[in-house]
C-alpha positions as CSV (number, residue, x, y, z in Angstrom):
1,X,-100.7,-65.5,70.6
2,X,-98.3,-68.3,69.8
3,X,-94.7,-67.2,69.6
4,X,-93.0,-68.0,66.3
5,X,-89.5,-66.8,67.2
6,X,-88.2,-66.0,70.7
7,X,-84.8,-64.3,71.3
8,X,-83.8,-64.6,74.9
9,X,-80.9,-62.8,76.6
10,X,-78.8,-62.6,73.5
11,X,-75.2,-61.4,73.7
12,X,-72.8,-61.1,70.8
13,X,-69.1,-60.8,71.7
14,X,-66.1,-59.9,69.6
15,X,-62.7,-61.6,69.8
16,X,-61.7,-59.7,72.9
17,X,-65.1,-60.6,74.5
18,X,-66.3,-57.0,74.1
19,X,-70.2,-57.1,73.9
20,X,-71.5,-55.8,70.6
21,X,-75.1,-56.9,71.5
22,X,-76.1,-56.9,75.1
23,X,-78.9,-58.9,76.7
24,X,-81.4,-58.5,73.9
25,X,-84.8,-60.3,74.3
26,X,-87.9,-60.1,72.1
27,X,-90.6,-62.5,70.8
28,X,-92.5,-62.5,67.5
29,X,-96.1,-63.7,67.5
30,X,-97.2,-66.0,64.7
31,X,-98.6,-64.1,61.6
32,X,-97.3,-60.7,62.7
33,X,-94.3,-58.5,62.0
34,X,-91.5,-57.3,64.4
35,X,-89.4,-54.4,63.3
36,X,-85.9,-54.3,64.7
37,X,-84.8,-50.6,64.2
38,X,-81.3,-49.1,64.5
39,X,-78.7,-47.1,62.7
40,X,-75.5,-48.6,61.2
41,X,-73.5,-50.1,64.1
42,X,-76.5,-50.7,66.3
43,X,-76.1,-54.4,66.2
44,X,-79.3,-55.2,64.2
45,X,-77.5,-56.9,61.4
46,X,-75.5,-59.0,63.8
47,X,-78.7,-60.3,65.3
48,X,-80.0,-61.1,61.8
49,X,-76.8,-63.0,61.1
50,X,-77.1,-64.9,64.3
51,X,-80.6,-66.0,63.5
52,X,-79.6,-66.9,60.0
53,X,-76.5,-68.8,61.1
54,X,-74.1,-66.6,59.2
55,X,-72.5,-64.8,62.1
56,X,-68.7,-64.4,61.4
57,X,-66.7,-67.1,63.1
58,X,-64.6,-64.5,65.0
59,X,-67.8,-63.4,66.9
60,X,-69.5,-65.4,69.6
61,X,-73.3,-65.6,70.3
62,X,-74.6,-66.5,73.7
63,X,-78.2,-66.8,74.8
64,X,-81.2,-68.6,73.3
65,X,-83.1,-68.2,70.0
66,X,-86.1,-70.5,69.9
67,X,-87.9,-71.3,66.6
68,X,-90.6,-74.0,66.8
69,X,-89.2,-75.2,70.2
70,X,-85.7,-75.6,68.7
71,X,-82.8,-73.4,70.0
72,X,-81.1,-72.3,66.8
73,X,-77.9,-71.6,68.5
74,X,-77.5,-75.3,69.4
75,X,-78.2,-76.7,65.9
76,X,-75.6,-78.2,63.7
77,X,-75.1,-76.6,60.2
78,X,-76.9,-79.6,58.6
79,X,-79.9,-79.3,61.0
80,X,-80.1,-75.5,60.4
81,X,-80.0,-76.0,56.6
82,X,-83.1,-78.2,56.8
83,X,-85.0,-75.3,58.3
84,X,-84.0,-72.6,55.9
85,X,-86.2,-72.7,52.7
86,X,-88.8,-75.0,54.2
87,X,-89.6,-73.3,57.6
88,X,-87.4,-70.1,57.4
89,X,-86.7,-67.8,54.5
90,X,-84.0,-65.1,54.4
91,X,-84.3,-62.1,52.2
92,X,-80.8,-60.5,52.3
93,X,-79.9,-56.8,51.8
94,X,-78.4,-57.5,48.4
95,X,-81.1,-59.4,46.4
96,X,-78.7,-60.4,43.6
97,X,-76.6,-62.4,46.1
98,X,-79.5,-64.7,46.7
99,X,-80.4,-65.3,43.0
100,X,-78.7,-67.9,40.7
101,X,-77.1,-65.8,37.9
102,X,-77.3,-68.8,35.5
103,X,-81.1,-69.4,35.7
104,X,-84.1,-67.3,34.6
105,X,-86.2,-65.6,37.3
106,X,-89.2,-67.7,36.3
107,X,-87.1,-70.9,36.6
108,X,-86.0,-70.0,40.1
109,X,-89.5,-69.2,41.4
110,X,-90.9,-72.3,39.7
111,X,-88.3,-74.5,41.4
112,X,-89.7,-73.6,44.8
113,X,-93.1,-74.9,43.9
114,X,-91.7,-78.1,42.4
115,X,-89.2,-79.0,45.1
116,X,-90.8,-77.7,48.3
117,X,-94.5,-78.4,47.4
118,X,-94.1,-81.3,45.0
119,X,-96.0,-79.7,42.1
120,X,-95.9,-81.1,38.6
121,X,-94.4,-78.8,35.9
122,X,-97.6,-77.5,34.5
123,X,-99.1,-76.7,37.9
124,X,-95.9,-75.1,39.0
125,X,-95.8,-73.0,35.8
126,X,-99.3,-71.6,36.5
127,X,-98.6,-71.0,40.2
128,X,-95.4,-69.1,39.2
129,X,-97.3,-66.9,36.7
130,X,-99.9,-66.2,39.4
131,X,-97.5,-65.1,42.0
132,X,-95.4,-63.0,39.6
133,X,-98.5,-61.3,38.5
134,X,-99.4,-60.5,42.2
135,X,-96.1,-58.8,42.6
136,X,-96.2,-56.9,39.3
137,X,-93.4,-58.8,37.6
138,X,-94.1,-59.0,33.8
139,X,-93.9,-62.5,32.3
140,X,-91.3,-61.4,29.8
141,X,-89.1,-59.9,32.5
142,X,-89.4,-63.2,34.5
143,X,-87.7,-65.0,31.5
144,X,-84.6,-62.9,32.0
145,X,-81.6,-63.8,34.1
146,X,-81.1,-61.8,37.3
147,X,-78.3,-59.5,35.9
148,X,-80.8,-57.9,33.5
149,X,-83.1,-56.8,36.4
150,X,-83.1,-53.5,38.3
151,X,-82.4,-53.7,42.0
152,X,-86.1,-53.0,42.8
153,X,-87.3,-55.8,40.4
154,X,-84.8,-58.3,41.8
155,X,-86.2,-57.5,45.3
156,X,-89.7,-58.2,44.0
157,X,-88.4,-61.6,42.7
158,X,-87.2,-62.4,46.2
159,X,-90.5,-61.4,47.6
160,X,-92.2,-63.7,45.1
161,X,-89.9,-66.5,46.2
162,X,-90.8,-65.8,49.8
163,X,-94.5,-66.0,49.0
164,X,-94.0,-69.2,47.0
165,X,-91.9,-70.8,49.8
166,X,-93.7,-73.0,52.4
167,X,-91.7,-71.1,55.0
168,X,-93.9,-69.4,57.6
169,X,-91.1,-67.2,59.0
170,X,-89.4,-64.7,56.8
171,X,-86.3,-62.6,57.8
172,X,-86.2,-59.3,55.8
173,X,-82.8,-57.6,56.0
174,X,-83.1,-53.9,55.0
175,X,-85.9,-54.4,52.5
176,X,-86.1,-50.7,51.5
177,X,-82.3,-50.0,51.3
178,X,-81.4,-47.9,48.3
179,X,-85.1,-47.5,47.1
180,X,-86.5,-44.2,46.2
181,X,-89.8,-43.0,47.7
182,X,-92.0,-44.5,45.0
183,X,-90.2,-47.9,45.2
184,X,-90.4,-47.7,49.0
185,X,-94.2,-47.4,48.8
186,X,-94.2,-50.5,46.5
187,X,-92.1,-52.4,49.1
188,X,-94.5,-51.5,51.9
189,X,-97.4,-52.9,49.8
190,X,-95.4,-56.1,49.1
191,X,-94.7,-56.6,52.8
192,X,-98.3,-56.2,53.6
193,X,-99.1,-58.8,50.9
194,X,-96.7,-61.2,52.6
195,X,-98.4,-60.6,56.0
196,X,-101.8,-61.1,54.3
197,X,-100.6,-64.6,53.2
198,X,-100.2,-65.6,56.8
199,X,-96.4,-65.3,57.1
200,X,-94.5,-64.1,60.2
201,X,-91.9,-61.4,59.6
202,X,-88.8,-60.1,61.3
203,X,-87.8,-56.9,59.5
204,X,-84.3,-55.6,60.2
205,X,-84.2,-51.9,59.1
206,X,-83.0,-48.4,59.8
207,X,-86.2,-47.1,58.1
208,X,-88.9,-45.9,60.5
209,X,-91.3,-45.3,57.6
210,X,-92.0,-49.1,57.6
211,X,-93.4,-49.4,61.1
212,X,-95.2,-46.1,60.7
213,X,-97.0,-47.7,57.7
214,X,-97.4,-51.3,58.8
215,X,-99.0,-52.3,62.1
216,X,-96.8,-54.5,64.2
217,X,-94.3,-54.5,67.1
218,X,-91.0,-52.7,67.2
219,X,-87.7,-52.8,69.0
220,X,-85.2,-49.9,69.0
221,X,-81.5,-50.8,69.2
222,X,-78.9,-48.3,70.4
223,X,-75.3,-49.5,70.5
224,X,-76.4,-53.1,70.9
225,X,-78.9,-52.5,73.6
226,X,-82.7,-52.8,73.1
227,X,-83.8,-49.4,74.6
228,X,-87.5,-49.6,73.7
229,X,-89.9,-52.4,72.7
230,X,-93.6,-52.6,72.2
231,X,-96.4,-51.9,69.7
232,X,-95.2,-49.7,66.9
233,X,-98.0,-47.1,67.3
234,X,-97.3,-46.8,71.0
235,X,-93.5,-46.5,70.7
236,X,-93.5,-44.1,67.8
237,X,-96.5,-42.2,68.9
238,X,-95.1,-41.5,72.3
239,X,-91.4,-42.5,72.5
240,X,-89.8,-42.6,76.0
241,X,-86.2,-42.8,74.9
242,X,-84.4,-39.8,73.4
243,X,-82.7,-42.0,70.7
244,X,-86.1,-43.0,69.4
245,X,-87.2,-39.4,69.3
246,X,-84.0,-38.6,67.4
247,X,-84.7,-41.2,64.8
248,X,-88.2,-39.8,64.3
249,X,-86.8,-36.2,64.0
250,X,-84.5,-37.5,61.3
251,X,-87.4,-38.6,59.0
252,X,-87.7,-36.5,55.8
253,X,-91.3,-35.5,56.6
254,X,-90.2,-34.2,60.0
255,X,-87.4,-32.0,58.7
256,X,-84.6,-34.5,58.2
257,X,-82.8,-33.4,61.4
258,X,-79.7,-35.6,62.1
259,X,-79.3,-36.9,65.6
260,X,-76.9,-34.4,67.3
261,X,-73.5,-35.9,68.2
262,X,-73.7,-34.4,71.6
263,X,-76.9,-36.3,72.2
264,X,-75.4,-39.6,71.1
265,X,-72.4,-39.0,73.4
266,X,-74.7,-38.2,76.3
267,X,-76.7,-41.3,75.6
268,X,-73.6,-43.4,75.5
269,X,-72.5,-42.1,78.9
270,X,-76.0,-42.6,80.4
271,X,-77.0,-45.9,78.9
272,X,-73.8,-47.8,78.2
């Protein structure tokens, strides 16, 4: 399979050169999904920020991140901006932060068809209606401005924009954060819809229910170190690292057992 994105020996250091992410490497095949899993503080969001070019200036990233034969870490801001929107699409944790508060939802989705695909207004209107319908966004709701939407509906709008975008690679940052079980099931269906449309996904999440429901590859991050990587069904079906087992035991359907502090302390002594 052709690699769409390749992270090679990535280190992220703080101001004192302390490593927050250590020697992380993984590749994502075209038209597939890779789940980067970890709890708060694992380093997964720092990796997402590094790929997106939004890593805080006080932090330093070293290594290589190749996308379409370009090392993203070496690109100028202007060069990176040309990629985002046309080749890469970011769906942030907070959907409202990515939406223009002054324009209707319909207008914002339609703009993608007009400006990235060169469609005339009538054609763009029809394409926008089609994609909103696929994602269950009523036409009347789409005429509203973002502040009138629920968080779940705003997230659907971003997914609509991701589908409308010509970008083949989509970075999803915590797509199920704050969603109840019903909305989470909807999000899983929407992610599958994106994959069915030939997109490549990197999904940053703490939520193991996603790789359990969607076939793909997975990487488990513990304190900035990638402790397991492989096919989701293999890693989650037969985990070799106690941290992965702890994450599985913490799932609601498995009793919602939190990872014991003594286990975390032992893992830190053993692995860090």
